N, C-alpha and C positions, 0 to 999 in steps of 0.2 A: 439568489433565490430562484432565478430562472433555471439554473442548472439542476437544482433539486426537484423542481417541478417537472423538468424533462424526464428525470429518472423515476418519478413517481406516477407518471401519466398512465402507465400500463395498469395501475391499480386505482384508477380514478374513481370507479364506482364505489370502492371501499372508502376512499377519502371523502366521498360525498355522503355515503350512508352513515358513516361513523358519527359525524356531528348532528345529523338529523335524528338518529336514534338517541343520541346523548341529550338533545334538547327535549325529546319526548319523555325520557327517563327523568330528567330534572324537573320538568313540569309536573309529572306525577308525584314526585317526592315533595314538591312545594305544596301541592294540593292536600296531601294526606293529613298534616296537622290541622288544617282548617276543617276537614271532615270530622276528625276526632273531636274538635271543639264543638261542632254542631251536634254530634251525638250526645256529648255530655250535657250541653246547655239545653237542648230541646228534647232529647230522648230520655236520658237518665233522670234529669231533674223533674221531668213531667211524667216519668214512669210509663213512657209510650213505647211498649215492646215492639209493635209492628214497625214504628219509625226506626228503632234501634237496629232491628233485623235488616230493614231495607237499606239504611245507610251503612250498616256493617257489610252488607253484600256489595254495595258500591265501593267501599274501602278495599275489600278483597279483590275486586276486579281491577281497581287502580293499582294495588300492590302487585298483582300478577302482571299487569301491563308494564309496570316499572321494572319488574324482574326480567321480562322478555326483552324489553328495549335495552336494558343494562347489559344483558348477555350479548345481544346483537351488536351493541355499540362496542363492547370489548372485543368481540370477534372481528368486526370490521377494522377497528383501529389496529389490532394485532396483524391482520392480513396486510393492511396498507403499510405499516411501519416495517415489517419484515421484508415485504416486497421492495420497498424503497431501499432498505439496507442491502439487499441482495443485488439490486440493479446498480446501486452506487459502487458496491465492491467490484462488480464486474466491469463497470465503466472505468473505475480508477485503475484496475489492473490492465485493461485494454490501453489506457492512456500511457501507462508505464512501458508497455510493450512497444510503443511508438517512439520512446525516448532515444535520442542519440547518446553516445557515451558522455558527451558534455552535459546533457540534461540529467543523466543519472548521477554525475559528479556533484550536482547541486544538492541532492538529498542523500543522506546516509541510508544504508540498507535497513538499519533498525528503525529509522524514522518512517520509511515507506511501509514497513511491517506494522508499525503503530497506527499509521493513518488508515491502512487497509483493514485493521481489526478494531482496536480500541476506539479510535475516533469515529469510525462509522457506527460502531455499537452505541456510542453516546448520542449521535444524531438519531439513530433508530429508536432508542429508548425515549428520548424527549419527544419524538414524533408521536409515538404511541401514547405517551402521557398527555401530550398536547392536544391530540384529537379528542380526548375525553376531559381531562381536568381543565385544560386551557379554555374550553367552551363551557364545561359544566360549572366551573367555579364562578365565573362572572354571571352566568344565567341564574344560578342558585342565589348568588348575592343579591342581584336585582329583584328576583322573585320573592325572596325571603324578606328583604327590606320593604318591598311594596306591601306584602301581606302583614308585616309587623306594623307598618304605619296605618293600614286599614283597620287593625285591631285597636291600636291606641297611639295616636300621633305624639302625645306628650311623653309616653314611656320610650318611644323610639328615639327620642333625643339623646338617649344614652350612647347610641352608636356614633353620634357626632364627635364624641371624645375617643372612643376605643378604636375606630377605624383609622383616623389620622395617626394615632400613636403607633399602630401596627405598620402603617405605610412608611412612616419615618424610620422605624427600626429596620424594616426590610430594605429600604433604600441604602442605609448605612452598611448593612451586611453585604449587599450586592456590590457596592462601590469597592469594598476591600477584597471581596472574594474573586472578582474577575481576573486581576493580574495573577493571583495565586493559582488559578486553574490553568493559566497559560504556562506557568513554570512547571506545574504538575505534568502536563503532557510532554514537555521537553525532557523531564526526568524519565518518563516512560521510554522516550527515544533512546536515551543513554543506556538504560537498562537492557533494552532489546538489542542494541548494538553489542553490548558485552556478551549477551547470551549467544547471539548469532556468530560472533567472532570466536568464542570459545568452542562452540559445538562444531564449527567448521574446521578449526585447527586443533582439535583435541589430541591428535597424534603428536603434533609438535609440542604441545603443552606437556604431555606425558614423557616424551623423549628428553626434554630438558628439565624434567622434574619441577615444573613450575605450578603445580596444583595449588600450593599455598598462596603463591602470588596471585593467581587467578581468583582464588577465594576472597582474598583481601580486596582485589579490584571490584569484584561483584558486590562484596559487602559494602564498599564505599558507595557504589551506584545505588544499591538497595537502600542504604541509609539516607542518601539524598532524596530518593523517591519517597521514603517514609516521611521525612521531614516536610517535603513539599505537600504530600497528601494530608499530613496532620495539620500543616499550616492552613490548608483550605478547609478541612473538615471541622477543625475546632472553632472556626468562625461560623460555619454553616450550622453546627449543632446548637449555637446560641438561639437560632430561630425558633426551635420548638419550645424551650422554656419561656421565651418572651411571649410567644403566641398563647401558651397555656396560662401564663399569669394574667394576660389581658382577658382571656376567655373567662377565667374564674372570677376575676374582679367584675367583669361585665355581668356575668350571671348573678353574682351576689347583689349587684346594684339593681338588676331587673327584679329579682325576688323581693328585695327590701322595698323598693319603690312600688312594685306591683302589689305587695302585701298591704302596704298602707292604703293604696287605692281601693283594694277589696274591702278593707275595714271601713273606709269612707263611703262604700257603696258606689264607687265610680268605675269598678271593673269586676267582671265575672271571673270566677275561679277557672272556668273552662277556657276563657280567653287568655288568662295568665299562663295556663298550661301550654296553649298553642304558641303564645309569645315566647315562652322559654325555649320551645322547640325551634322556633324561627331564629332565636338568638344563637342557638348551637349551629344551625344551618349557615347563618351569616359568618360566624367565626370559623367554622370548618371550611367554608368556601374561601375565606381569606387565607387560611392555612394551606389549602390546596394551591392557591395562586402563588403563595410564597415558594412552595416546592417547585412549581413550574418555573418561576423566575430563577431560582437557584440552579436547578438542573439545566435550564435553558442557557444560563450564563456559561456553563461548562460546555454545553453543546455548541454555542456560538464559537468558542475557541476551536473546538474540533472541526466545525464547519469551515472555518477560515483555513485551517491546515489542509483540509480536503480540497478546498478550492484552489489553494496554492499549487497543488499538483495538477489539477485540471487546467489552471490558467498558465502553467509553465509553457512558454512558447517553444515548440519543437523547432530547433534551429537547423534540422537536417531532414528534408522531405522532398518528395518528387515534385518538380515544378509542373505547372499545367502544360507547358511545351513538351516536356519529356513524356508525359502521359499521352499527349496527342501524337507525338512522333513514334512512340513505342519501339525505340531502337533496341536491338538485341546485340549482345557481344558475340562476335563470330570467330575471331582468331586469338584474342588475348594479348595483342601487342600493347606494351605499356611505355608511356613517355612522361617523365617529370620535367616541367619547364619552370625553372627558377622558383621552386616551391619553398614556401616558408610556413611555419605553423607555430602558433602560440596558444597555450591552454587558457581557459577562462580565468580572468583575474591575475594571470601571470604578468610579470613585469618585462619579460623578454622572450624572444623566440627560442624554441627548443630545436627547431630545424631552420636552416638558413640557406637560401639559394641552392636548393637541391635540383640538379639536372642530370638525367641519364635516360637511356632508352633500352628496353629489353624487347627483342624481337619475338614474335610468336614461336613457341616451341623451344625457346632457349631456356637454359637454367642459369639463374643469377643468384649469387650468394652475397649476403650482407654480413660483415663482421665489424667488430669494434668493441671498445671497452664498455663495461657495464655503465648504464646511464647515458649512453651516447645517442639515445632516441631511435634505435633501430626498430623497436616494436611500434613506436609512434609512426614511423615512416610507412610501414606496410599497412597500418590501420587506416591510412588515408586512401588507399586504393579502393576498398569497398565502401568508402564513406562512413566508416564508424566515427570518424571526425572529418570535418571539412577543412580544407586548406585555408589559411588566412592571407596567403600571398601566392602568386603564380597559379599554375593549373596542372592538373593530371589528365592525361589523355589515355583512353583505352580504345584501340582500333581507330585512332585518329580523332576521336570525339572526346570532348570534356566529360569527365565522369558525371557531371551534373546534368548532362543531356540525356542520360539514361534514367529510367525510374529506379528508385532504390531497390525495388524487388528484383528487377531484371539484372541490375549490376551485381547485387549480392548473390543472385542465383548462379551467376557465372564464376563466382569466386568461392574457393574452399579454403578455410583457414584452420590450421591446427595451432591453437593458441599456446602461449608459453605455459599457462596454467591449464592443464588438461581437465576437462569437465565431463563426467558421465552422469547419467540421470538414473533415478530409481526405475528398475525394470529389467528385462532380460537383455543379454548381450545382443540378441537379434534385434530387439526393439531399439537399442542404442545405435546399432550400425545403420538401421533403416532411417535414422535421422538424415542420412545422406540422400536417400531415395526411398520414400515410404512405399513405393510400388515395386521395389526391387524383388526379384525372385530369389529363392534360396541359393540357386547356382551363382547368381551375381553377388550375393552376400558372401558366399564362401570364396569366390574369386578375389574379392576385395580384401578379405581377411588373409588370404594366402599372399597377396602382393605386399601386405603390411607385416608379413611374418607373424601373424597372430593366430592362424588356423590351428597350428599344432598345440599351443597351450590351451586354446579353447576346447579342442577335442579331448584334452587331458582332464578337463573338468567333468564332474559326474553327469551333468545334464547338458554338456556341450553348449550349443548356441542358445539353449533355453535356460542357462545358468542365470540366476537372479542376482543382479547387482544392487548392493545397498546404496543409500544416498551418497553421491559423490564418487561411487566406485571404490569404496574403502576396502572391499574384499578382494581386490586385485592389486598387484604390485605397481610401482611407478612405471617400470618399463612396459608392463602389460597394458596399463592404462594408455600410455603413449601410442602403442601399436593399435589399440582399438580406436583411438581418435584418428589416427592416420587412415585406417581402414574405412572409417565413417566418411572421411573427406574424399577418399578415392572413389567410393560408391556414388558420390555425387557427379562424377565425371565432369569436373569443372574445366573451364577455359583457362583459369588462372589458379594455381595451387600455391598457397603460402604456408611454409612450415617455420614457425617461430620457436627455434631452439627446441623442437619437439622430438628429437632423438637423443637428448642428453642422458636419459636413463637407459639407453639401449647400448649394448656392446658394439664395438666397431665392426665385427663380422656381420652381425644382424643389420646394422645400419647400411653396410655396403650392399646387402641383398635388397634392402628397401629401395636404395637409390637405383639399383639395377632394374627393379620393377617399374620405377618411374619412367625409364627410357622405353618401356614397351607398353605399359598400361596407359600412360599419359604422354606419349611421345609428341603429340601435337599441342599439348597444353604448355603455357608459360609457367615456369616454376621458380619460386623465390624461396631461398633457404637462409634463415638466420641461424648461425651456429657459432660456437666458441672453438670447436676443434677444427684445425686446418684440414684434417683428413676428410672432414665432411664437405668441404668446399673446393678442394683442389681440382676436381673435374668439372667445375662449373664453367659455363661459357664466359661468364663475366663475374668478377669479384669486386664488390664495392666496399671500401673501407670508410667507416663513419667515425668521426671524432669531434666531440663538442657540437653535434648537430650539423656538421658540415662534411662533405666528401673530401677526403684528403688524398685518396688514390683510387684508381679504377683500372681494371684490365683482367687478363686471365692469369693463371698461376705463374706461368713462365715469365710473363711481362712484369708482374709485380715483384716476383722474387729477384728480378734483375734491377728494377728501377725504384722500388718503394722501400724506404727505410722502415716504415711502420709495419709493412707486411713481413719484411725480413726478421724484425724483432719477434713478431708473433710466431713465425714459422720456426726459427731456430730455438726459441725458448721452449716450444712444445716438443721439438725434436730432441733437445737435450734432456728433457724430463723423461721421454720415452726410453732413451739410452740408459739413463741412470736407473730407471725402473727395471 
């Protein structure tokens, strides 16, 4: 609860005013039936026109007061709840931005989307309803019961039967609805995962003609969501018929008993009219309370899911010592010392006793079979994951001695999966340096062999890229990502198989640009083609998460059986081609 109070504090005045105005509105509504009873019993029965006009005027003023406070309460509750929702959404998004890769692996993308949208909406809606109904209903119940008892204590005994019946029915519904709402939100996660996966990979779906398969998969998720929703809703809809039945039975009982009392001269007609109105107010307040409880039960599930993200401990962050020392990466020398790594909940290490050194300005290449943990290895350098054994040094200091921001600011990574964002080409390139001049942007694009195809587009650097860069080819996307990395002018550049969609001639020009544009930077290249790594100062061969050979091209070609197999197999394919 403290977390939600924290995000609603900025709208504190609306949280305060909403219940105050609701109390005033409720008080006015409770008073109105009594005023009507007085007009009938004293004004109409005695034909006292001035009294009728005077009390009528009072009723009008009370009604206007009720209307103004009702509007004010609705406005304040809406401002408070929407403000809380907006702040929660921003806070949750900010928290996700702090996540390490390991934290992100804990939640699926679809689940995070659901929590940022549907779950926060549930909390927002129940907050708005709670600020009004959660206070209005019990106040009206108490006020109406008090007024009903003051009119006729014997007749008010009817409520001793109806109220417990409603409470028991509501309790049974709530008990069974709670777990169903939990399952409902899980099904939302699953559906969002399907949508996100299909939308992101729509080109693959179409190229493999798998539309029908995806339709069936979505239909299954949608069907499970429908069943979960119906399972919860069909239980909840029972609330209204039960409430209506009890309300009608109670009303009939009040009219019958009250009618007998009128005939016996024990009750005035005006008082019975007011009593019936209070009966409706009591039952309506109970109905409102049941709605709050039912909506609240779903919001509790959503709140728990939101708090699960907030409470996720970030396992990778800057230590107080690193912040105090404020070290900066100066040269980019890298040293691995007996490094091991294991993913969360994995039973064994994916990297085992990795040791090597790359001097500042050198180019190192990492090759190996698919699944040999090459990508995992380089992700440890900027602390996208933290080692589980050994240590990594940059410029002679453990990477944990740097703040995360300073360490990552010194490293540029072109990931295996190239990602571009919605916006212009210039906007995307300036991710590397938002303050870069047009000349610097063009220079980086030329070094990445991207300038020519950019200028071939109708709007050049102002060409708008769709989400994910779907309106450029794979090779063009890779070159744009390389240009973005070069613009950052990093101390360490990591290319994770990022020239696989580029022809060998273009790749050679890119490597040549590295020797001039980033001659002092440490460069790490993960590649499958031997031609991409032959000129590296050091080639590291990874197999099964371990280093099986290390050296330059000539040394490995002479001494490493694994390197020989890769080299000659690719050479034979080139000859046969």
